[in-house]
C-alpha positions as CSV (number, residue, x, y, z in Angstrom):
1,X,81.3,92.8,93.6
2,X,84.1,95.3,93.5
3,X,85.7,97.4,96.3
4,X,87.9,100.1,94.9
5,X,90.5,101.9,97.0
6,X,91.2,105.3,95.5
7,X,93.4,108.3,96.5
8,X,94.4,111.7,95.2
9,X,98.2,111.2,95.8
10,X,100.8,108.6,96.6
11,X,101.5,108.0,100.3
12,X,97.8,108.2,101.3
13,X,97.7,104.6,102.5
14,X,95.9,103.2,99.4
15,X,98.0,100.0,99.0
16,X,98.1,99.1,102.8
17,X,94.3,99.6,103.0
18,X,93.8,97.4,99.9
19,X,96.0,94.8,101.3
20,X,94.8,94.5,104.9
21,X,91.1,94.9,103.8
22,X,91.4,92.2,101.2
23,X,93.0,89.8,103.6
24,X,90.5,90.7,106.4
25,X,87.4,90.2,104.2
26,X,88.8,87.0,102.8
27,X,89.4,85.5,106.2
28,X,86.3,86.9,108.1
29,X,83.6,86.6,105.4
30,X,84.8,83.3,104.0
31,X,84.1,84.7,100.5
32,X,86.3,84.3,97.5
33,X,88.4,87.5,97.5
34,X,90.8,88.5,94.8
35,X,93.3,91.4,94.6
36,X,93.6,93.7,91.6
37,X,96.6,96.0,91.2
38,X,95.9,98.9,88.8
39,X,98.6,101.0,90.3
40,X,101.0,101.2,87.2
41,X,102.9,103.9,89.1
42,X,104.3,101.7,91.7
43,X,102.9,98.1,91.7
44,X,103.4,97.8,95.5
45,X,100.4,95.5,96.0
46,X,101.8,93.1,93.3
47,X,105.2,93.1,95.3
48,X,103.3,92.3,98.6
49,X,101.5,89.4,97.0
50,X,104.7,88.0,95.4
51,X,106.4,88.1,98.8
52,X,103.3,86.5,100.3
53,X,103.5,83.6,97.9
54,X,107.2,83.0,99.0
55,X,105.8,82.5,102.5
56,X,103.5,79.8,101.2
57,X,100.3,81.8,101.3
58,X,98.1,81.6,98.2
59,X,95.0,83.5,99.4
60,X,93.8,85.9,98.4
61,X,95.1,85.7,94.9
62,X,96.3,88.4,92.5
63,X,93.9,88.4,89.6
64,X,95.3,91.4,87.5
65,X,98.4,93.4,87.8
66,X,99.5,96.7,86.1
67,X,103.1,95.5,86.6
68,X,102.6,93.0,83.8
69,X,101.4,95.6,81.1
70,X,102.6,99.0,80.2
71,X,99.5,99.9,78.1
72,X,96.9,101.6,80.3
73,X,94.1,101.1,77.7
74,X,94.8,97.4,77.6
75,X,94.8,97.3,81.4
76,X,91.5,98.9,81.5
77,X,90.1,96.4,78.9
78,X,91.5,93.5,81.0
79,X,89.9,94.9,84.2
80,X,86.5,95.4,82.6
81,X,86.6,91.8,81.3
82,X,87.6,90.5,84.7
83,X,84.8,92.2,86.4
84,X,82.3,90.7,83.9
85,X,83.8,87.2,84.4
86,X,84.0,87.3,88.2
87,X,80.5,88.3,89.2
88,X,80.5,86.0,92.2
89,X,83.9,87.0,93.5
90,X,84.7,90.0,95.6
91,X,87.5,92.1,94.0
92,X,89.6,94.5,96.1
93,X,91.2,97.0,93.7
94,X,94.3,99.2,94.3
95,X,94.5,102.2,92.0
96,X,97.1,104.6,90.8
97,X,97.2,108.0,92.6
98,X,94.9,110.7,91.1
99,X,92.2,110.6,88.4
100,X,93.9,108.2,86.0
101,X,91.7,106.5,83.4
102,X,92.0,103.1,85.1
103,X,91.3,104.6,88.5
104,X,88.2,106.4,87.2
105,X,87.0,103.1,85.6
106,X,87.6,101.3,88.9
107,X,85.5,103.8,90.8
108,X,82.7,103.8,88.1
109,X,82.7,100.0,88.3
110,X,82.9,99.7,92.1
111,X,80.0,98.8,94.5
112,X,82.0,100.3,97.4
113,X,84.8,103.0,97.2
114,X,87.3,103.4,100.1
115,X,89.3,106.8,100.1
116,X,92.2,106.6,102.6
117,X,93.8,109.6,104.2
118,X,97.1,109.3,106.1
119,X,97.2,111.0,109.5
120,X,100.9,111.1,110.0
121,X,101.8,113.0,106.8
122,X,103.7,116.3,107.6
123,X,101.4,118.5,105.7
124,X,98.3,116.6,106.9
125,X,95.8,119.5,106.4
126,X,96.8,120.0,102.8
127,X,96.7,116.2,102.1
128,X,93.3,115.9,103.6
129,X,92.0,118.9,101.7
130,X,92.9,117.1,98.4
131,X,91.4,113.9,99.7
132,X,88.1,115.6,100.6
133,X,88.0,117.2,97.2
134,X,88.4,113.8,95.7
135,X,85.5,112.4,97.9
136,X,83.3,115.3,96.8
137,X,84.1,114.6,93.2
138,X,82.9,111.0,93.6
139,X,80.1,111.6,96.0
140,X,77.2,112.6,93.7
141,X,78.3,110.2,91.0
142,X,78.2,107.3,93.4
143,X,75.1,108.4,95.3
144,X,73.1,108.5,92.2
145,X,74.0,104.8,91.6
146,X,73.3,103.9,95.3
147,X,76.9,103.0,95.8
148,X,78.7,103.4,99.1
149,X,81.6,105.9,99.6
150,X,83.8,105.8,102.7
151,X,86.7,108.0,103.9
152,X,89.3,105.9,105.8
153,X,91.5,107.9,108.2
154,X,94.8,105.9,108.6
155,X,97.9,106.1,110.8
156,X,96.2,108.0,113.7
157,X,98.2,108.0,116.9
158,X,97.2,105.1,119.2
159,X,98.2,106.9,122.4
160,X,96.4,109.7,124.4
161,X,98.6,112.5,122.9
162,X,98.1,113.4,119.3
163,X,100.1,115.8,117.1
164,X,98.9,119.3,116.1
165,X,98.5,118.1,112.5
166,X,96.2,115.2,113.7
167,X,94.2,117.8,115.7
168,X,93.8,119.9,112.6
169,X,92.8,116.8,110.6
170,X,90.1,115.9,113.3
171,X,88.7,119.4,113.1
172,X,88.5,119.3,109.3
173,X,86.6,116.0,109.4
174,X,84.2,117.2,112.0
175,X,83.4,120.3,110.1
176,X,83.2,118.9,106.7
177,X,79.8,117.8,105.2
178,X,80.4,114.6,103.3
179,X,77.0,113.0,103.4
180,X,76.2,110.5,102.0
181,X,79.8,109.6,102.2
182,X,80.7,108.1,105.6
183,X,83.9,108.6,107.7
184,X,85.0,105.2,109.1
185,X,86.7,104.7,112.5
186,X,90.4,105.5,112.1
187,X,93.0,102.8,111.8
188,X,95.8,103.6,114.4
189,X,99.5,103.7,113.8
190,X,101.1,100.8,115.5
191,X,104.9,100.4,115.6
192,X,106.1,97.3,113.8
193,X,103.0,96.6,111.9
194,X,104.6,97.9,108.6
195,X,107.2,95.2,108.8
196,X,104.6,92.5,108.2
197,X,103.0,94.6,105.5
198,X,106.3,95.0,103.6
199,X,106.8,91.2,103.8
200,X,103.4,90.5,102.4
201,X,102.0,89.2,105.6
202,X,98.9,90.1,107.8
203,X,100.1,90.8,111.4
204,X,98.6,87.7,112.8
205,X,100.5,85.6,110.2
206,X,103.9,86.9,111.2
207,X,103.8,87.7,114.9
208,X,106.0,85.5,117.0
209,X,107.0,87.1,120.3
210,X,104.3,87.9,123.0
211,X,104.7,91.6,122.2
212,X,104.2,91.0,118.5
213,X,101.1,88.9,119.2
214,X,99.6,91.5,121.3
215,X,100.2,94.2,118.7
216,X,98.8,91.9,116.0
217,X,95.7,91.3,118.1
218,X,95.2,95.0,118.8
219,X,95.6,95.9,115.0
220,X,93.1,93.1,114.0
221,X,90.6,94.5,116.5
222,X,91.2,97.9,115.0
223,X,90.6,96.9,111.4
224,X,87.6,95.0,112.3
225,X,86.0,98.2,113.8
226,X,87.0,100.1,110.8
227,X,85.6,97.6,108.4
228,X,82.2,96.8,110.1
229,X,80.3,99.4,108.0
230,X,81.9,98.0,104.9
231,X,80.9,94.5,105.8
232,X,77.3,95.7,106.5
233,X,77.2,97.3,103.0
234,X,78.4,94.2,101.5
235,X,75.7,92.2,103.3
236,X,73.1,94.6,101.9
237,X,74.5,94.2,98.3
238,X,74.5,90.5,98.6
239,X,70.8,90.4,99.7
240,X,69.5,92.8,97.2
């Protein structure tokens, strides 16, 4: 099975979502999860996994990385072969921004597609408009194949007061018809969480002080709420 994380532009939260979702599914579902990094533009997921290995963590593993080849055609061939050979493994795929050939292949191959949008961007409304256009582009294609498509809001303020940009984003999401795509519960922005991510760690792995432990717990609870519909879709696919 394949979960593809796709976005229209850099900075939308693709790689953090792929990283945290891969770790969470590997730990919670006790299934064999492997990361795939098709983002030849940055290779950020590969960097996270390499740092993770230095901390002594081997799971989930990195099965394929764009950082190790400069040929996108060859990368696509290797990815297609990987999908064929790993039918019993859950692949969580990070893609390059926009409609690159490998990103489109990863979406076509996916059983579930996650499209993140980052709440805390300065031009939130413009960024969300581009993201919604990408969702619409994938919607009919995926629905005809009975695949699941989710929009994942990320970086929402965790406090009671939200910015004007976030208010505009909320209104856009409420007033946009995306069915059969589903908007997942937003992942909140929590100060300090990015430190663990940049070091290749899930927050519960790196937290030490009581404050850090509490922040890590809150983040874990939040991502659990976000990922529940994805887990339910995976369960349906497994039982088909």
